N, C-alpha and C positions, 0 to 999 in steps of 0.2 A: 703616665705609662700604663697604669691599671685601666684608665679610661679607653685608651687606644686598643689595648688587648681585648677588653670587653666588646668594643665595637667590631673588631675583626672577628672575634669568636661568634658574635651574633650574625654577622654577614655570612660567615661560612655555614652556620646552621640553617640560615634562610635559604641559601643556594642549594644545600643538600636536600632540604625538604621540598624544593621545587622540581626535583628530578622526577621523571615519569618512568614507570615500569611498563614497557610496551607489552609485556605478556599479560598484564592485568586489564588491558583495554578490550572491551567486548565490541566486536564489529556489528553494526546494525545494518541490515540489508532488507528493508521492508517497502521501499518505494516501488510502485508498479505503474506501468503505463498500459491502459486498457484500450484496445482497438476493437471496434465492432464492424464486421463486414458481412456481406452476403456470401452465398456459396461460390459466386464468381470472383470474389475478392474485392467487390465494390465497397468503398468507404461509406458506412451508414451513419457517420457522425457529422456530416456536412451541415452546418447551421443554415436554416432557411431553405434548404434544397428539398424539393418534392421527392419522397421516397426515403428520406433520412429521418433519424430520430432527432427531433428538435428540442424535446424536453426530457431531461434525465434527472432523476432524484435517487439518492441512496439513503436508506434508513437502516439503522442498527437494530437487528432483531434480538440481540442479547442485552440491550440496554435496560436500565431500570424503569424507563418509561416507554410507552408505546410509540411516541413520536420522538425519535432521536436522529435527526438528520446528520449525515456524514458529509464533510466537505471534500471536494475534489476540484481539480482545475482543468478546464478545457484547454488543450494545447494543439499545436500544429507542427508537423515536421517540416524540414526544408523542402520536402517533396510535396507539400500541401496535403498531407494526410492528417486527418484529425484524430485525436485520442484524448482520453481522460486520465489525468495524472492523480493517482491516489497515494497519499503520503502516510497517513495514519488517521485514527479517529474512532474506529469501531472497537467495541469491547472485545477483549480476548479472553476466551474461556479455556481453562486448563483441560486438556483432553486425556493425556497420559503422562506418566511420570508422576504418579498419584499425589505427590505433594510438592510444594514449592521449593523444597530443599534438594530435590533430585538433580543430578548432574546433566540429565538429558530429558527435556520436556517438550511436549507438543501442545500448541495452543490453536484455537479455532476462532475465527470471526464469522458471523452469519449476517448477511446483508440482503435487504430487499432492494432490487433494482427496478424502478418504475420508468418505463420508456413510452414516449408518445411519438408516433410517426406522422409526418406531414404527408397527407394523401393528395391534396390539391392546394391551390393558393389559399383557400379558405376553410378546408376541412382537415381534421386530424383524426387519427385512429383512437380507439379506446385505449386506455392505459394497459400496457403489457407488463404485468408484474412477474419478474424473474427472481431467482435466488442466486446468490454468490456466496460461496464459502471459501475462506482463505485459511490455509493451515500454515503454521509457522513452527520451525524447530528452534529450540533454545538450548544452548550449551554455555558454559562460562566464557567461551571465546567468540561465539557468534549467535546472533538472532537473525533468522532468515526465512523467507518465504519458501515453503517446501512443496505445496500443492495448492491448486485452485480448482474448484468445482463450479460450473455454471449450469444451473438447472439440473444438478446432480450428475453432470457429465464432466469428467476431468478435462481440463484445458491445459495445453502445454504452456509451460513457463520457460521462456528462453532469455538469454542475456544479449544485449546489443553491444556495439563496439565500446561503449562507455560503461559497461557492466551494469546497466539498468535492467530491471525485470520487465519483460515484454509479455503481455497476455493478449492473444488474438482470439476474439469470440466470433463465431459464425452464427448468424441468425437467418 
C-alpha cells in the first residue's frame, strides 16, 4: 500500500513539474530575410546572372577577432525572387538599458557586407563593402528586431503573411 501511494505521489509531482507557464516564455523574433534590388525593383541576388551580386559575405564587426564570418542561407521565393535568410550569429552589443538587469534593453549587431557583382561572363566588380546594423529590443516577454540600418540609412522592416521579418535593400 505504501509503495503504490509513493508511486502515485511521485507521478503527480512529476506531472505538476512538467506544467509550463505560458507567461514566462520569451518570444524570439530575430530571423530576417534580406532582399537586394535596384531602384527599379530588379532582383540583384540572382546567382550567375550578369548585373547581380554573385558573391556575398558577412563579417561580424563586433566579434573578438577581425575575421568572424556570419552564416546565412541563400533562398528563393515561389515567385523566383532570391533572398538571404539570416537567423543569428552576429555579436549583440548592449546599447541602452545600461545593465543586463533592465526590463527593457536595446542591443545592436554591426556587420560588414561584402558584395561582388558579375559584370560580364568573365569579369567581376571590385568588392563593395557595405555596413549593416541590426537593432533589437529585449523585454522579458519578447526579443525582436526593432530597426535595420544599411550604410547608415534606415531600411524598413516589414512582416510577411507568415510573420517573418522582411528587409528590402535598394542598391
